[in-house]
C-alpha positions as a printed Julia matrix, in Angstrom:
79×3 Matrix{Float64}:
 -33.19   -0.2   62.76
 -36.07    1.89  61.37
 -35.45    1.56  57.64
 -35.58   -2.27  57.58
 -38.82   -2.13  59.6
 -40.43    0.24  57.08
 -39.34   -2.14  54.32
 -41.09   -4.96  56.2
 -44.2    -2.77  56.5
 -44.44   -2.43  52.73
 -45.32   -6.14  52.41
 -48.3    -6.8   54.72
 -47.94  -10.5   55.49
 -48.38  -12.29  58.79
 -44.72  -13.32  58.81
 -43.6    -9.7   58.39
 -45.95   -8.56  61.18
 -44.47  -11.19  63.48
 -40.91  -10.14  62.59
 -41.76   -6.48  63.26
 -43.37   -7.36  66.6
 -40.35   -9.48  67.53
 -38.05   -6.51  66.93
 -40.2    -3.77  68.53
 -42.32   -5.58  71.17
 -45.04   -2.94  70.74
 -48.37   -3.67  69.04
 -49.17    0.01  68.42
 -45.88    0.48  66.56
 -46.57   -2.58  64.39
 -50.07   -1.33  63.52
 -48.75    2.12  62.56
 -45.89    0.55  60.62
 -48.16   -1.58  58.43
 -51.24    0.67  58.19
 -49.6     4.08  57.73
 -45.88    3.95  56.98
 -45.96    0.92  54.68
 -48.66    2.54  52.56
 -46.94    5.96  52.54
 -43.58    4.56  51.36
 -44.95    1.85  49.04
 -43.35    3.36  45.93
 -40.05    4.43  47.54
 -37.06    2.05  47.36
 -35.29    2.95  50.59
 -33.92    6.18  51.98
 -36.89    6.79  54.28
 -34.98    8.83  56.88
 -33.18   12.16  56.9
 -30.47   12.66  59.54
 -29.42   16.26  60.2
 -26.45   16.97  62.45
 -27.34   19.61  65.06
 -23.99   20.24  66.7
 -22.88   19.14  70.14
 -24.61   18.98  73.52
 -23.51   21.43  76.16
 -21.91   19.72  79.14
 -20.55   16.45  77.77
 -20.03   17.54  74.12
 -22.03   14.58  72.78
 -23.03   14.87  69.12
 -26.72   15.66  68.47
 -28.79   14.78  65.4
 -32.36   15.26  64.22
 -33.89   12.17  62.61
 -37.05   12.63  60.51
 -38.97   10.8   57.82
 -38.28   12.09  54.32
 -41.96   12.22  53.35
 -43.59   14.06  56.26
 -47.24   13.41  57.17
 -48.41   16.97  56.39
 -46.99   16.67  52.88
 -48.79   13.35  52.4
 -52.11   14.83  53.55
 -51.74   17.81  51.2
 -51.29   15.52  48.2
């Protein structure tokens, strides 16, 4: 669900903002998506997320994963 939203954020049009709001129902998320994430990933053609498997949860043995953006904010600030 996140990767298509970041792709929408790369093209700042009113229609894309409305689609993003329809899917998230959160104005703050839409603002961050278009003002920060869309600009940060403007030159990248997909593959915005990294999913790392972390093992299994104790108790019910459910699989755990860490999901992070490929281009972290601290790397973007340093450049």
